DSSP file (Angstrom, degrees, kcal/mol; ACC not computed):
  #  RESIDUE AA STRUCTURE BP1 BP2  ACC     N-H-->O    O-->H-N    N-H-->O    O-->H-N    TCO  KAPPA ALPHA  PHI   PSI    X-CA   Y-CA   Z-CA
    1    1 A R              0   0    0      0, 0.0     2,-0.4     0, 0.0     0, 0.0   0.000 360.0 360.0 360.0 137.3    0.0    0.0    0.0
    2    2 A L        -     0   0    0      2,-0.0     3,-0.1     3,-0.0     0, 0.0  -0.573 360.0-168.9 -77.0 128.4    1.3    3.5   -0.9
    3    3 A N    >   -     0   0    0      3,-0.5     3,-2.3    -2,-0.4    -1,-0.0  -0.962  13.6-152.0-117.3 111.2    2.1    5.7    2.1
    4    4 A P  T 3  S+     0   0    0      0, 0.0    -1,-0.1     0, 0.0    30,-0.1   0.751  95.8  56.9 -56.7 -25.9    2.7    9.3    1.0
    5    5 A S  T 3  S+     0   0    0      1,-0.2    26,-0.1    -3,-0.1    -3,-0.0   0.599 108.2  49.6 -82.4  -8.6    5.0    9.9    3.9
    6    6 A E  S <  S-     0   0    0     -3,-2.3    -3,-0.5    25,-0.0    -1,-0.2  -0.696  83.2-161.8-127.0  78.4    7.3    7.0    2.9
    7    7 A P        -     0   0    0      0, 0.0     2,-0.1     0, 0.0    20,-0.1  -0.248  20.6-115.1 -63.0 147.4    8.1    7.5   -0.8
    8    8 A L        -     0   0    0     22,-0.0     2,-0.4    19,-0.0    22,-0.1  -0.484  31.3-162.0 -76.8 153.0    9.3    4.5   -2.8
    9    9 A S        +     0   0    0     -2,-0.1     2,-0.4     2,-0.0    14,-0.1  -0.991  13.3 179.3-143.1 131.7   12.8    4.7   -4.2
   10   10 A T        -     0   0    0     -2,-0.4     2,-0.5    13,-0.0    -2,-0.0  -0.996  22.7-137.9-132.3 127.9   14.6    2.7   -6.9
   11   11 A S        -     0   0    0     -2,-0.4     3,-0.2     1,-0.2    -2,-0.0  -0.732  16.0-176.0 -84.8 125.2   18.2    3.3   -8.0
   12   12 A L  S    S+     0   0    0     -2,-0.5     2,-0.3     1,-0.4    -1,-0.2   0.849  77.5   1.5 -86.9 -38.2   18.5    3.1  -11.8
   13   13 A Y  S    S-     0   0    0      2,-0.0     2,-0.6     6,-0.0    -1,-0.4  -0.949  72.8-147.9-151.1 127.4   22.3    3.5  -11.8
   14   14 A A        -     0   0    0     -2,-0.3    -3,-0.0    -3,-0.2     0, 0.0  -0.875   6.0-164.3-107.6 119.7   24.5    3.8   -8.7
   15   15 A V    >>  -     0   0    0     -2,-0.6     3,-2.6    26,-0.2     4,-0.8  -0.899  42.4-108.0 -92.2 117.8   27.7    5.8   -8.6
   16   16 A P  T 34 S+     0   0    0      0, 0.0    -1,-0.0     0, 0.0    -2,-0.0  -0.166 102.0  18.4 -50.4 132.5   29.5    4.5   -5.5
   17   17 A G  T 34 S+     0   0    0     27,-0.1    28,-0.9    28,-0.1     4,-0.2   0.234 118.6  64.8  92.8 -13.8   29.4    7.2   -2.8
   18   18 A S  T <> S+     0   0    0     -3,-2.6     4,-2.4    26,-0.1     5,-0.2   0.536  72.5  85.7-117.0  -9.2   26.5    9.2   -4.3
   19   19 A I  H  X S+     0   0    0     -4,-0.8     4,-2.5     1,-0.2     5,-0.2   0.881  90.0  51.2 -64.4 -38.5   23.5    6.9   -4.1
   20   20 A D  H  > S+     0   0    0      2,-0.2     4,-2.4     1,-0.2    -1,-0.2   0.915 111.5  48.2 -63.8 -42.1   22.6    7.8   -0.5
   21   21 A F  H  > S+     0   0    0      2,-0.2     4,-2.5     1,-0.2     5,-0.2   0.950 113.9  45.5 -62.6 -50.1   22.7   11.5   -1.3
   22   22 A A  H  X S+     0   0    0     -4,-2.4     4,-2.6     1,-0.2    -2,-0.2   0.897 113.9  49.4 -62.4 -41.4   20.5   11.1   -4.5
   23   23 A T  H  X S+     0   0    0     -4,-2.5     4,-2.4    -5,-0.2    -1,-0.2   0.918 111.2  49.3 -64.4 -43.8   18.1    8.8   -2.7
   24   24 A R  H  X S+     0   0    0     -4,-2.4     4,-2.1    -5,-0.2    -2,-0.2   0.933 113.8  45.2 -61.9 -47.1   17.7   11.2    0.2
   25   25 A V  H  X S+     0   0    0     -4,-2.5     4,-2.6     1,-0.2     5,-0.2   0.917 112.7  51.4 -64.3 -43.1   17.1   14.2   -2.0
   26   26 A A  H  X S+     0   0    0     -4,-2.6     4,-2.6    -5,-0.2    -2,-0.2   0.909 110.6  48.1 -61.4 -42.9   14.7   12.3   -4.2
   27   27 A K  H  X S+     0   0    0     -4,-2.4     4,-2.2     2,-0.2    -1,-0.2   0.897 111.9  49.3 -66.6 -39.9   12.6   11.1   -1.2
   28   28 A I  H  X S+     0   0    0     -4,-2.1     4,-2.4    -5,-0.2    -2,-0.2   0.939 114.0  45.7 -63.6 -46.4   12.5   14.6    0.3
   29   29 A L  H  X S+     0   0    0     -4,-2.6     4,-2.5     1,-0.2     6,-0.4   0.899 112.2  50.9 -65.1 -40.4   11.4   16.1   -3.1
   30   30 A A  H  X S+     0   0    0     -4,-2.6     4,-2.3    -5,-0.2     5,-0.3   0.905 111.8  48.1 -62.8 -41.2    8.8   13.4   -3.7
   31   31 A R  H  < S+     0   0    0     -4,-2.2    -2,-0.2    -5,-0.2    -1,-0.2   0.919 115.6  43.5 -64.8 -44.1    7.3   14.0   -0.2
   32   32 A R  H  < S+     0   0    0     -4,-2.4    -2,-0.2    -5,-0.2    -1,-0.2   0.855 125.2  31.6 -73.0 -34.8    7.2   17.8   -0.6
   33   33 A T  H  < S-     0   0    0     -4,-2.5    -2,-0.2     2,-0.2    -3,-0.2   0.738  89.9-136.1 -96.6 -24.8    5.8   17.8   -4.1
   34   34 A G     <  +     0   0    0     -4,-2.3    -3,-0.1    -5,-0.3    -4,-0.1   0.687  68.9 114.4  73.4  17.9    3.7   14.6   -4.2
   35   35 A L  S    S-     0   0    0     -6,-0.4    -1,-0.3    -5,-0.3    -2,-0.2  -0.813  80.0 -91.0-118.1 156.7    5.2   13.9   -7.7
   36   36 A P        -     0   0    0      0, 0.0     2,-0.4     0, 0.0    -1,-0.0  -0.457  49.4-156.8 -61.2 139.8    7.5   11.2   -9.0
   37   37 A T        -     0   0    0     -2,-0.1     2,-0.5     2,-0.0    -7,-0.1  -0.981  16.9-167.6-131.3 132.0   11.0   12.5   -8.7
   38   38 A Y        -     0   0    0     -2,-0.4     2,-0.4     2,-0.0   -16,-0.0  -0.979  12.7-178.0-118.6 124.5   14.2   11.5  -10.5
   39   39 A V        -     0   0    0     -2,-0.5     2,-0.4     2,-0.0   -13,-0.1  -0.984   8.7-166.9-127.6 130.5   17.5   12.7   -9.1
   40   40 A G        +     0   0    0     -2,-0.4     2,-0.3   -18,-0.0    -2,-0.0  -0.871  11.4 177.5-110.3 149.5   21.0   12.2  -10.5
   41   41 A C        +     0   0    0     -2,-0.4   -26,-0.2     1,-0.1   -23,-0.1  -0.967  25.6 173.1-154.4 133.1   24.1   12.8   -8.5
   42   42 A S        +     0   0    0     -2,-0.3     2,-0.2   -25,-0.1    -1,-0.1   0.263  49.0 118.7-119.8   8.5   27.8   12.5   -9.2
   43   43 A A        -     0   0    0    -25,-0.1     2,-0.5     2,-0.0   -22,-0.2  -0.544  49.9-154.3 -75.5 139.5   29.0   14.1   -6.0
   44   44 A V        -     0   0    0     -2,-0.2     2,-0.3   -26,-0.1     3,-0.2  -0.972  12.6-171.6-118.8 125.9   31.0   11.9   -3.7
   45   45 A F        +     0   0    0    -28,-0.9     3,-0.2    -2,-0.5     8,-0.1  -0.446  29.7 147.6-110.5  55.8   31.1   12.7    0.0
   46   46 A G  S    S+     0   0    0     -2,-0.3    -1,-0.2     1,-0.2   -29,-0.0   0.938  77.5  11.0 -59.9 -56.2   33.8   10.2    1.0
   47   47 A S  S    S+     0   0    0     -3,-0.2    -1,-0.2     2,-0.0     2,-0.1   0.197  98.3 119.0-113.5  16.4   35.6   11.9    3.9
   48   48 A S        -     0   0    0     -3,-0.2     2,-0.2     1,-0.1    -3,-0.1  -0.379  64.8-111.1 -80.8 161.6   33.2   14.8    4.6
   49   49 A V    >>  -     0   0    0      1,-0.1     4,-1.7    -2,-0.1     3,-0.8  -0.529  30.0-107.8 -87.4 160.5   31.4   15.3    7.9
   50   50 A I  H 3> S+     0   0    0      1,-0.3     4,-2.7     2,-0.2     5,-0.2   0.823 117.2  60.6 -59.6 -33.7   27.6   14.8    8.1
   51   51 A E  H 3> S+     0   0    0      1,-0.2     4,-1.9     2,-0.2    -1,-0.3   0.888 104.8  49.0 -62.1 -39.1   27.1   18.6    8.5
   52   52 A E  H <> S+     0   0    0     -3,-0.8     4,-1.8     2,-0.2    -1,-0.2   0.912 112.7  47.1 -67.0 -42.5   28.6   19.2    5.1
   53   53 A E  H  X S+     0   0    0     -4,-1.7     4,-2.3     1,-0.2    -2,-0.2   0.912 112.1  49.8 -66.4 -41.2   26.5   16.5    3.4
   54   54 A M  H  X S+     0   0    0     -4,-2.7     4,-2.7     1,-0.2    -1,-0.2   0.859 108.2  53.6 -66.4 -34.7   23.3   17.8    5.1
   55   55 A A  H  X S+     0   0    0     -4,-1.9     4,-2.3    -5,-0.2    -1,-0.2   0.888 109.5  48.8 -64.4 -38.4   24.1   21.3    3.9
   56   56 A A  H  X S+     0   0    0     -4,-1.8     4,-2.4     2,-0.2    -2,-0.2   0.895 110.9  49.7 -67.6 -40.4   24.5   19.9    0.4
   57   57 A V  H  X S+     0   0    0     -4,-2.3     4,-2.7     2,-0.2     5,-0.2   0.942 111.8  49.0 -60.9 -47.8   21.1   18.1    0.7
   58   58 A R  H  X S+     0   0    0     -4,-2.7     4,-2.7     1,-0.2     5,-0.2   0.915 112.2  47.8 -59.0 -45.2   19.5   21.3    2.0
   59   59 A A  H  X S+     0   0    0     -4,-2.3     4,-2.4     2,-0.2    -1,-0.2   0.899 112.5  49.0 -64.4 -41.0   20.9   23.3   -0.9
   60   60 A A  H  X S+     0   0    0     -4,-2.4     4,-2.4     2,-0.2    -2,-0.2   0.926 114.2  44.9 -64.5 -45.3   19.8   20.7   -3.5
   61   61 A V  H  X S+     0   0    0     -4,-2.7     4,-2.7     2,-0.2     5,-0.2   0.930 114.5  47.9 -66.3 -45.8   16.3   20.6   -2.1
   62   62 A E  H  X S+     0   0    0     -4,-2.7     4,-2.0    -5,-0.2    -1,-0.2   0.903 113.1  49.3 -62.2 -41.1   15.9   24.3   -1.8
   63   63 A G  H  X S+     0   0    0     -4,-2.4     4,-1.9    -5,-0.2    -2,-0.2   0.928 113.1  45.6 -63.4 -46.0   17.3   24.8   -5.3
   64   64 A A  H  X S+     0   0    0     -4,-2.4     4,-2.4     1,-0.2    -2,-0.2   0.906 112.4  50.6 -65.7 -41.7   14.9   22.2   -6.8
   65   65 A M  H  X S+     0   0    0     -4,-2.7     4,-2.3     1,-0.2    -1,-0.2   0.868 108.6  53.4 -65.4 -35.2   11.9   23.6   -4.9
   66   66 A G  H  X S+     0   0    0     -4,-2.0     4,-2.1    -5,-0.2    -1,-0.2   0.910 109.3  48.1 -63.5 -42.6   12.7   27.1   -6.2
   67   67 A V  H  X S+     0   0    0     -4,-1.9     4,-2.1     1,-0.2    -2,-0.2   0.912 111.9  49.7 -64.3 -42.6   12.8   25.9   -9.8
   68   68 A L  H  X S+     0   0    0     -4,-2.4     4,-1.4     2,-0.2    -2,-0.2   0.888 109.3  51.7 -64.5 -38.8    9.5   24.1   -9.3
   69   69 A R  H  X S+     0   0    0     -4,-2.3     4,-0.7     1,-0.2     3,-0.3   0.923 110.9  47.9 -62.2 -44.2    7.9   27.2   -7.8
   70   70 A E  H >< S+     0   0    0     -4,-2.1     3,-0.8     1,-0.2    -2,-0.2   0.876 108.1  55.1 -64.2 -37.9    9.0   29.3  -10.7
   71   71 A A  H 3< S+     0   0    0     -4,-2.1    -1,-0.2     1,-0.2    -2,-0.2   0.803 102.8  57.1 -67.5 -28.0    7.7   26.7  -13.2
   72   72 A K  H 3<        0   0    0     -4,-1.4    -1,-0.2    -3,-0.3    -2,-0.2   0.692 360.0 360.0 -75.5 -18.0    4.2   26.9  -11.6
   73   73 A R    <<        0   0    0     -3,-0.8    -1,-0.2    -4,-0.7    -2,-0.2   0.486 360.0 360.0 -72.4 360.0    4.0   30.6  -12.2
C-alpha cells in the first residue's frame, strides 16, 4: 500500500558514494511535491562530515523547490 510519507525509491544506476545522497534528495522532493522524482548525482562525500553532506542536501532541495515554484507561475 502506498504511504505518501514514505516514498518509494529505486536506483537506476548507482555511482558509488553518491547513491545515498541522491536517494535522500529524491525522497524529500517526492514527499514535498507529491510527484514522481528523478534525481541524478555524481557528488562523492567520502571523507566529509555529516554537516557538510546535510548542507548539500538542503541546498539541492531548496534549489529544486525554487525551480518548481518558478515553473508553476
